[in-house]
DOGU-784109 format. One record per residue (C-alpha): x, y, z; residue in three letters. Coordinates in steps of 0.1 Angstrom, whole numbers, plus 5000, padded with zeros to 4 digits. Example, Ala and Ser with C-alpha at 12.3 -4.5 7.8 and 13.67 -1.06 7.14 Angstrom:
512349555078ala
513749895071ser
This chain:
787265622346met
789665392358lys
791665472387lys
794665352402ile
796265402438ala
800465462437leu
801265322473ile
804765412487ser
805865152513ser
808665052534phe
806364782560cys
809064612578asp
806864522607asn
803564342614lys
802164652624glu
802764862593lys
802164572571ile
798564512588asn
797864912578leu
799164822545leu
796464562539tyr
793664772557asp
794165042534asn
794264842502val
791364682511phe
789464992515ile
790765122480leu
789864762465lys
786164832484glu
786165182464leu
786865042432gly
790565152427ile
792964942413asp
796464922435val
800164902430ile
802464882456ile
806064982457phe
808164762481thr
811464672492pro
810264352509phe
808464052504ile
804664132513leu
802163892528thr
799963632506glu
796563832518glu
798264162505ile
799763972471asn
795663852465lys
794064182468ile
796664412454ala
796664442411asp
800464512410tyr
803464492432ile
806664622424leu
809364472447ile
812564702442ser
815764722466lys
816365082452glu
816165312481asn
818265642470pro
818365722509ile
820666092509leu
823266152541asp
825666432551trp
827666552530pro
825866502503glu
822366622519lys
821166592549ala
818166702573leu
818966882606thr
817866892639gln
818867142667trp
817667252703thr
818967462728ser
819367402764ile
819567692793lys
820967662821thr
822467932848asn
825168072833asp
824867912796asn
822667812764tyr
823967452755phe
823267432715asn
823267112695met
822267012660ser
822466672644val
822166592609thr
819966272600thr
819466062569ile
816866242541asp
814565992531tyr
812866272507gly
814166162476phe
813865782482ala
810265892490ala
809866062456leu
811565832434asn
808965542445gln
806565762431ile
808565812400lys
808965442398arg
805165352403met
804265632375ala
806065472350asp
804365142353leu
800865282359ala
801065502328leu
801965222306ser
798365112311met
794965272306asp
794165462336tyr
792565822337asp
793265952369leu
796465812395phe
796565882434phe
799965852451pro
799965782483met
801765672516ile
800665292530tyr
799865462563asp
797365712554ile
794165792572asn
791365662547ile
788765862568asn
785466042548glu
787366312537tyr
789966102519val
787165862510lys
785466132490ser
788366302469ile
788965932458leu
785165882450lys
784866192430asn
787266212405asn
789066552421lys
792066582397lys
795466772400asn
795366872437ser
798266832462phe
797166822499phe
798766952533pro
799766712559ser
798966672598ile
800066532630arg
798166572663asp
798066932660ser
800767012634his
800067102599val
802467142569trp
801267332541ser
801767052515ile
802966672521gly
803166312502leu
800366162518his
797766162489leu
797966362457ile
795566332429ser
796766372392leu
795466272353asp
797566102330arg
798966432317glu
799666602353his
801666262367leu
803466272335thr
805166622344arg
805166542378phe
807266242377lys
809366402347asn
810666632371leu
811766362398ile
815166392395thr
817966352419lys
819566682404glu
816366872411ser
816166742445tyr
819566812456leu
819167202442lys
817767272479asp
820367182500leu
817867332532glu
814767142518gly
813466842520asp
810966642500ala
807566882511phe
809767182499thr
810467032467trp
806666922461thr
805467282468tyr
808167402443lys
806967132417ala
803467262424ile
803867552395asp
805467342373phe
802767052372val
800567262374pro
798467182404gly
796067302431val
797267342470leu
794067212488glu
793167342521lys
792067052541glu
795266822550pro
795366442556val
797166252582glu
799265932582asp
798765702610leu
802065602620ile
805065832630tyr
808165672628tyr
810565932650phe
807865962678lys
809565972713asp
812965992699ile
815266212712asn
817766332686phe
820366462711phe
820966202735asn
823465912723phe
824165772751ser
823865402760ile
824165452798ile
820465482812glu
820865702839glu
822465972818ile
822466142788lys
825666252763cys
825866442734phe
828966372705ile
830466652687his
831766542653lys
832566762625val
835366652603glu
839166782611asn
838066892645gln
838366692679asp
835666482690ile
834066592720lys
831766392743phe
829366592767ile
827866402793phe
825066582810tyr
821066532830asp
823366462863phe
824666692897asn
827966602912glu
831366532893ile
831366172874lys
834065962865thr
834565812831phe
836965582818ile
837665612778ile
838865252766lys
840165302724thr
842665082705glu
844765342710asp
844865452746phe
843065412779thr
842065772796gln
840165842831glu
838066122832tyr
836266352862asn
833966562847val
830866812858lys
827666792836glu
828566952801trp
832266942803glu
833766852772glu
835566532768ile
838066602735lys
839166312714leu
841166252684pro
839166252651tyr
839265922636lys
837165582627glu
837565412660tyr
837965002660ile
837064982694ser
835565272719phe
834365192754ile
833065402778val
833465282817ile
830965402842tyr
830565292876glu
832664962865glu
830364872837lys
831964872801glu
829465042774tyr
830364992737asp
829965322720phe
832165212688thr
829065212667ser
827065492676ile
830265722675ile
831665602638asn
827865662628lys
827765982632ile
828266202604lys
827866562613his
826966692648asn
827966992663ile
827967122700phe
828467492709thr
828167702744lys
826468052744thr
827568232780val
824568422792ile
């Protein structure tokens, strides 16, 4: 039985490159051929051991208002709940599209069993058993630390017929049907149409890109946190927090310069627009927020009185 791994990757640093090489090396030792999808030129070491490398700058990342992921939190004080939600880029369709592109190539050759997987999968003994024992038409939960998702894209095992069905399901139109879902949601719904089996034991990845990121702090002032409310056709609001006494901020744009003396969580309201220059002056130091405020697509701040 001829087997091939379809490895999705976005290896833009040495740590990721090294892990990709290690996993390709393990797969080749197990007698499995390898296709890698990459937007970057890979190292000569990887080029030598991989069977096929598909280099493509295609990266259909989705963002607000077309489709985005939402993160939210609520901070309680003595009198209020301060609620913050942010939209972040949705990489889900880009990940599925990599599988589709590799599947088109792999299915044009005489392989029998196909393993779509991510570059940083932990190829432990459990995963090795899946690869060695030719488990077919299976989808697997994913795990990180103690959190388990009912399904993931870390590893899939499909024969030729079922991979053809799966890759044909991957379209932007189908992905956009569920605006509140993500790639895991889409894949969970796709199982019935492949069809496939959802296994019980999860597999894990080894690199978490968003680890230790505070999605709700947009401040570049080290000692003070800041949330920025930005909704189309509403005033932009700067909300500084994580301090006690009244603070003084000077905001300087291409249109105006204004001083604000504010308490923690007090809103500074500004016109909604694309700013050419947006400088915050705090304790006589200038902090350039221009790119930060202009990149925000849809952030919401609300206050609930207890």
